[in-house]
N, C-alpha and C positions, 0 to 999 in steps of 0.2 A: 468194364475191366480192360486193361491195356492188352491183355492176351487174346482178346476176341479176334478171330480171323487169322491168328498166327498158328501155323501147323505145330503139332505136338513135338516133332523132332527139333524144330527151331527153338521152341520154348525150353526143351530139355538142354539143348546146347547152351542157350542163354543162361540157364540156371547154373550149369557147371562152370561156365566162364565167369559169371558174376561171383560165384562162391570162391573160386580160386583168386580172382582179383580182389575181392573183399578181404580175404585172409591176408593177401599181400599188403593191402592197405593198413590193416590192423598192425602187422609187423613193422611197417614203415613208421606208423604213428608212435609205436612203443619206444622207438629209439629217442624220441623227444621227451620222454617222461623224466629223464634225468635233468632236463633243462640246461644241458651243456650248450654253450654258445658256439660250439664247433661241430655239433652233431649233424650228420647228414647234409641236407640242403643248406643249413646255416653256415657251413664252411665257405659257401660261395656268397654269403651276404654280410661279410665282415664290415663292409663300409656303412651298413645301416643297423648293425646289431646293437649299437649303443643307443639307438633311437627307441625310447621306451614305447612310444605310440605304435611304431611298426611292430616291435617285439610282442606287445600285448595282442595286436591284431593277428599276428602269425600264430600264436599259441591258441587263441580262441578258434581260429579257422581249423587248425590241425586237430584239436580235440573235440570239435563239434561236427565237422564235415561228414564223418562216418555215419552220423544219424540220418543224413540225407540219403546216403547210399543204401543204408539198411531199410529205411522206409520205402524207398523206391523199389528195392529188391523184392519186396512182398507183392508188388503189382504183377509179377510174373507167375505167381501161384495160380493154379486152376481155380475157377470160380467156386467149385464145390468145396474147396479147402479154405476158402477165404470169404468170410461174411462181410456184407456191405458195411456193417457197423464198424468193423475193424478198418476197413478201407477208408472210411471217413476220418476216424481218429488218427490213423497213421498219416493220412493226407494233411490233416491240420498240423501235425508235428513237422512234417516235411516242409510245408509252406511257411510256417512260423520260423523254422530254422533258417530258411533261405532269406526271407524278407527282413526279419528282425535281427538276425545274427550274422549269417555268412555274406549277405550282399554288402553291408557296410564294411566289414573287415576285409573282404576280398577286394573291395574298391581301394582301400588303403594299400593293400599288397600290390595291386595292379599299378598304382602310381609309382611304386618303388621296384617294379618288376625288372628282372634282368633282360638283356636283349635290346637295350637302348630304346629309342622311340617306337620302332616296329613291335617289339615285345610288349611294351606298355600298352600300346593301342590294342593289341590282340587280347590281352587279359582284361582290360577295361571294357572292351566290346563284349567279350564273353560274359562278364559280370552283369552288364546292362541287359543283355538278351536273356540271361538266366532269370533275373527278377521279373522282366517283362513277360516271359512265357508263364512263369509261376503265377503272377497276378492275373494274367489273362485266363489261366485255367480256373482260378477262383471266380473271376467275373462271369465266365460262361456257365459254370455249374449253378451259380446263383440266378442266372437268367433262365435256367432250365434246359440248357443245351448240353446234353451228355456227350454228343459227338464232338463239339468244339472244345469242351472241357478235356476230353480224352486227347484230342490233337495237340492242344497247348501243353498238357502235362507230359505227353510223349516227348515233345521238344525240350521241355524243362529238364526231364530226367536225362535226356541225351546229353545236355550240357553239364549235368551233375557228373556224368560218366567221363567227361573230358579229363577228370583227375586221373583216371586209369589209362585213357588213351595217351595222354601226355607222357606218362611214365613209360609206356610201351614204346612210343616213338623215341623217347630219349635213350632207352636201352639199345634200340636198334641202331640209331644214328651214332651213338657213342662207340658202339662195337664195330660198325662197318664203314665209318667214314673218318676222315682226318680233319673234320671241321672244328673250328674253335668252339669253346663253350657257349659264347654268345650267339654264334650262328646256329648252333644246334637248338638253343633255347627259342630263338625266333621261329625256326622251322617247326619245332614241336608245338609251340603255342598256336600257330595258324593251322597246322595240320590237324591237331586235335579238334579245334573249333569247326573246321570245314568238314572233316570226316564225320563227326558225330551229328552235325546238323543234316548232312546229306543222308545218313542212315535213318535219322528221324523222319525226314521227308519221304523217303522210300516207304517206310512203314505206314505213314499217314496216307500217302497216295494209294498204296496197295489196299488199304481198308476201303477207300472210296471206290476203287476199281471192282473189288469183290462185291461190295454193296450194290453197285450198279448192275453187275452181272446177275445178281439174285433177283433184282427188280425186273430185268429183262426176261428172265426165266419165268417169273410169275405171270407176266403179261402174255 
């Protein structure tokens, strides 16, 4: 389980934050149900909104990405409330959603991302790392390494959560700076990628640190 070695207080805080963030995501997604070409984010994509290829990729991403968030959210449940059978099935849904659906459509969106070349590079890199860590998680569990599986899936879900970090950064920067939309978008894209990967690495390294301490205690 991803919650192993994570204090109960941190798990509770993560649950609350994820619940609030997930609710916000659902409300954000709902605005696109009308398929209005000027709803929300689409107001800033008028130069590509007529591109059917991009538009289809956008709607697929919007209406399926919440499955990744929801499936990953369950990994924060205590082990006694979450059976391994459910963990496997939700893990399959999570991985299939990323590899077969959201990786290709997010790649299309990355190519047409705002923020000029720096913004495009950030989103394409995020997408490539997202699928890499997800496939890596599958590879290691099939090899029988639960530890490496957990490490790779922690990184994968951290990148899934960039959808939330990106929006938080955008809210803060739009409210407290006078930067242009493109400058804010570039900053948000790179900040979300770096912050979430850094947090994932802290969680992974902390697990190794605690594991080594237990081994030293036993010795």
